[in-house]
Structures are given as C-alpha cells and as structure tokens.
Backbone as a ProteinNet text record, in pm:
[ID]
protein_1_A
[PRIMARY]
MGDSKRRKEALGEKYGQEPSILSKFSFTKKQSEQFVKWSSQGAWVGIGLLVAYWITVRFIGPSLGWWQVN
[TERTIARY]
2544.3	2500	2602.1	2724.9	2827.7	2799.5	2750.4	2723	2609.6	2505.1	2392.6	2433	2520.7	2567.5	2650.3	2736	2815.7	2726.4	2624	2530.5	2454.8	2414.2	2340.9	2429.7	2555.9	2648	2674.7	2684.3	2712.7	2594.7	2472.1	2354.2	2305.7	2329.2	2287.6	2136.1	2079.2	1934.6	1854.4	1916.4	1846.1	1829.8	1884.2	1875.4	1730.8	1683.5	1548.5	1444.3	1481.8	1387	1394.3	1281.4	1279.5	1361.9	1437	1515.4	1424.3	1463.3	1384.6	1430.1	1342.8	1374.1	1480.7	1456.9	1553.4	1587.5	1708.3	1748.4	1675.6	1631.8	1563.6	1418.9	1358.6	1219.5	1213.3	1112.8	1102.5	1007.1	987.6	900.7	976.3	912.1	973.2	929.4	992.4	958.9	815.2	771.9	635.3	534.1	562.5	471.8	463	573.8	570.8	491.3	500.7	421.9	273	237.2	97.4	45.7	128.3	88.1	60.8	146.4	126.1	-1.9	-27.9	-149.4	-274.2	-276.3	-393.4	-413.8	-305.2	-320.3	-365.7	-322	-368	-516.5	-559.2	-701.5	-784.1	-734.5	-804.2	-816.5	-712.4	-716.6	-822.6	-831.5	-932.3	-1073.3	-1091.4	-1223	-1258.6	-1163.1	-1185.6	-1220.2	-1151.8	-1181.7	-1322.7	-1360.4	-1495.4	-1601.9	-1579.5	-1674.8	-1683.4	-1569.7	-1568.8	-1648	-1633	-1708	-1857.4	-1892.9	-2033.9	-2093.3	-2018.9	-2065.8	-2081.2	-1983.9	-1988.7	-2110.5	-2137.3	-2254.4	-2382.1	-2387	-2506.1	-2526.2	-2422.5	-2434.3	-2458	-2391.7	-2397.3	-2522.8	-2566.3	-2675.6	-2804.2	-2793.3	-2913.1	-2976.8	-2895.5	-2947.4	-3027.9	-2973	-3049.4	-3175.5	-3171.3	-3291.3	-3403.9	-3369.1	-3469.4	-3504.7	-3434.3	-3462.8	-3396.9	-3294.4	-3229.3	-3138.1	-3064.9	-2971.9	-2997.2	-2970	-2984	-2847.1	-2831.8	-2705.3	-2722.9	-2634.5	-2642.8	-2544.8
-1577.1	-1656.4	-1762.3	-1747.5	-1843.6	-1981.8	-1987.8	-2116.4	-2189.5	-2119.9	-2185.2	-2235.5	-2163.4	-2209.7	-2336.6	-2341.8	-2462.3	-2580.4	-2554.9	-2661.1	-2711.6	-2620.2	-2657.3	-2740.7	-2704.1	-2781.3	-2918.1	-2927.3	-3054.9	-3150.4	-3098.5	-3184.6	-3217.2	-3131.4	-3156.4	-3157.1	-3267.6	-3276.9	-3284.9	-3325.2	-3338.3	-3204.3	-3098.5	-2966.5	-2919	-2879.1	-2827.3	-2934	-3060.7	-3167.9	-3201.5	-3251.7	-3289.1	-3415.6	-3422.4	-3543.6	-3657.5	-3780.1	-3894.9	-3934.8	-4004.5	-4043.6	-4152.3	-4256.4	-4365.2	-4380.3	-4420.8	-4434.1	-4549.1	-4650.7	-4764.9	-4732	-4636.9	-4600.4	-4461.3	-4438.7	-4309.1	-4214.2	-4232.8	-4145.7	-4018.9	-3905.7	-3780.5	-3747.9	-3649.9	-3610.1	-3559.2	-3485.2	-3432.5	-3546.8	-3649.8	-3763.3	-3838.7	-3850.3	-3919.5	-3839.1	-3706.1	-3622.8	-3634.9	-3642.8	-3660.7	-3796.1	-3900.1	-4032.6	-4031.6	-3966.5	-3957.7	-3881.4	-3774.2	-3694.7	-3777.5	-3846.7	-3926.3	-4043.7	-4110.5	-4224.8	-4180.1	-4063.5	-4011.9	-3977.8	-3914.4	-3882.7	-4010.4	-4109.4	-4237.1	-4306.9	-4298.1	-4358.9	-4292	-4159.7	-4089.5	-4120.5	-4134.5	-4172.9	-4312.5	-4403.4	-4539.1	-4540.8	-4459.2	-4450.7	-4397.5	-4296.3	-4240.5	-4342.6	-4419.5	-4523.7	-4633.1	-4668.7	-4769.4	-4722.3	-4596.4	-4541.2	-4538.3	-4498.8	-4497	-4637.7	-4735.2	-4874.2	-4921.7	-4888.7	-4931.9	-4871.9	-4743.8	-4679.3	-4747	-4779.4	-4845.7	-4981.8	-5060.6	-5196.1	-5192	-5103	-5103.4	-5035.5	-4926.8	-4850.4	-4851.8	-4821.4	-4808.3	-4944.1	-5043.5	-5177.3	-5237.1	-5242.4	-5299	-5218.7	-5088.7	-5010.2	-5038.2	-5079.7	-5115.5	-5264	-5339	-5481.9	-5567.9	-5517.2	-5594.9	-5702.6	-5671.2	-5766.9	-5777.1	-5894.6	-5917.1	-5899.5	-5800.6	-5775.6	-5811.6	-5897.3	-5939.9	-5863.4
2611	2498.6	2461.9	2503.5	2466.5	2521.5	2646.2	2708.5	2637.8	2600.1	2532.5	2394.2	2326.4	2195.6	2210.3	2311.6	2335.1	2369.5	2452.7	2490.2	2368.1	2282.5	2160.5	2067.9	2056.3	1972.8	2032.7	2164.6	2229.6	2221.4	2237	2236.3	2095.3	2001.8	1863.5	1850.5	1800.6	1778.2	1907.8	2017.6	2144.9	2217.4	2161.6	2225	2228.9	2345.2	2362.3	2390.6	2385.6	2415.9	2563.3	2615.5	2756.4	2776.9	2885.1	2911.7	2956.8	2923.4	2968.6	3108.1	3179.8	3316.8	3317.8	3241.4	3227.8	3080.4	3053.2	2913.8	2843.9	2919.3	2859.2	2820.8	2889.1	2864.7	2804	2722.3	2655.9	2728.9	2857.8	2936.2	2973.6	2953	2994.2	3136.7	3194.5	3330.2	3338	3236.5	3233.5	3226.9	3146.3	3136.5	3269.1	3340.1	3469	3571.7	3566.3	3657	3626.6	3497.9	3459.2	3506.9	3497.7	3544.2	3694.4	3770.2	3915	3946.2	3873.1	3893.5	3865.2	3750.8	3712.9	3808.1	3848.2	3937.6	4076.8	4122.1	4251.4	4246.7	4138.5	4124.2	4114.6	4043.1	4032.4	4166.2	4247	4379.9	4466.6	4462.2	4542	4494.9	4364.1	4312	4362.2	4359.9	4410	4557.5	4636	4779.8	4800.5	4724.2	4734.6	4698.8	4592.2	4553.6	4659.5	4718.7	4824	4946.6	4984.5	5097.6	5066.4	4944.2	4905.6	4908.9	4860.1	4863.2	5007	5092.3	5232	5302.7	5278.8	5340	5291.8	5163.1	5109.3	5173.9	5180.9	5236.2	5386.6	5456.9	5603.5	5657.9	5599.1	5656.9	5573.1	5446.2	5363	5335.8	5303.2	5274.8	5388.8	5510.1	5621.3	5655.1	5637	5667.7	5568.2	5449.1	5349.6	5353.8	5438.5	5452.6	5346.7	5279.8	5174.7	5232	5337	5395.5	5543.8	5596.4	5740.2	5803.7	5889.9	5957.6	6103.8	6155.3	6296.4	6380.1
[MASK]
++++++++++++++++++++++++++++++++++++++++++++++++++++++++++++++++++++++

C-alpha cells in the first residue's frame, strides 16, 4: 500500500483518471480506441454499400434494361 499512497500524493487530483494520449489534446486512450472501432465499422459499412451499388449497376440494371453496357 505504500507505493499507491506515494503515487496518489504525487499525482494529486489526477490520481485515478485516465491519461491523455497527447498533452495538447484531451482525448483519453479509451476514447481513441472507441474512435478506431467506430471508424473501422463505418469503413466496412461503406465497403458493403459500394459492393451493393456495384452489383446493382453491373448486373441488375442491365438485366432490367436500365443501362446499356458494352
């Protein structure tokens, strides 16, 4: 317990708070992990929508006579 008491005295009010990634920004490590998670999921959703659009334009559209593909 001696080490934790010394750490608590040294950190003061910052004791128990998550450290920020950079001192200039107030983003915590947990917030940066959440951002990476959300942006990765968003990228996969975008890829899925792009594939669905491509299938529609390339295969479904010409079969219905919407576009002329040479």
